[in-house]
C-alpha angles and dihedrals in degrees: 000000000000093000091051091052091049091052093053093044091053093045092048090052091051092051092048090048091055090057092046091048091051089054091053094245096127106075113205091214090065098052101084094076096051127081103196105045132181114253134192110261131175116252096201137046124254140160126246135180119242110217093222089068087072099032091123091060092048094049089049088057096244092133141350137233091266088061094055097095091052092047093051094048104035100034100036108014092234128154102212143041133206116203133211112219095217090060094059117105114216104325098216121158093260091048093052091047090054090049090052090049092049091051091048092048091055097039093242126148117223102224111178147334120238105217119209134165094029099103135282127281091230105051119164099227133058091233093055092046090053091047091051090058093045094048093054095050094082090055090050088053092049092046090051093048093050094046097249116148100209148030120210120220138188123238114180107136126204119311113278091003119173105259095221092050090046090053091056093047094048094045090053093048096048095043088056092048094045092055085067099034098053091054087061092041090239119143122224118214136179123225118205101250100151138290118053092348089069090062106088094194092051090049091052089053091050093050090051094044095052092037098185123141089218088062124078152129134280105200115212108215095218118173114275116259141162088268098045130040099198096182096056091040090056091046092056093045098049098087088063100032115140093174144342130250094209120202128175111254126224090265135023088238092061091045091052090048091054093047092048090050089058093046094048091049091058095248113160119183148071126335105205110204109224098164106132121254136011098280091051091048091053091047091051093047091051094047092048091050091047097052104022105053 
């Protein structure tokens, strides 16, 4: 019962913080001295398109990053887009301005940037942990400039790492990164991409240890397997969820069960469709609309 009360208390604080932030009462200059900061969160559900769902088309040269807003709106009728940093061309000022214009022209919200190839959130040396934080700063800057609210990171750790040691390493890395991120009012989330991030209990400990409202989870709805219980993983991650990496499940029944779990938990936010290929994207969009709204 206590855990349930804590979840609701935290979520109520987030929602109140959104309203305060909108009124300009949370001064960014004051955030550096505080550990648990208010962060912008959505207060309604919506559907976005994760760029990785169409990575094959992009790598084949069928369209570029600047075309992404048009693809999401005209081909799929979606309101939001989620970028992958490695699929940007050269992010100069003029390039980013054109991307902003294209998103505005098509009425598409730029939600987050998935950051790969910039280091791991659970590096074994102090130098690598510092570099991880430094490498991600430019993507925080770009996210802020574009109007995104979040960057997504990876946190795997070395193979067979001691979980307690990994917790200390990751807490150090993310505390360093969050000192920068919260000044820009950009959230930092972890997607379960293997290693320690696949361990829901370890992730809960990390969320509690860092204890910053700009820090959260981005559950990847992978298919259930003997090695990964995606339903219970999602359930444990929901109190800290800053987004959803939605994937179609083996059956519509399981998909509906996952969506209803999010709704019942009180989660409000984006569902980024990462199911691979156009047919799967359409299927996911239709299922989300059927069970979400």
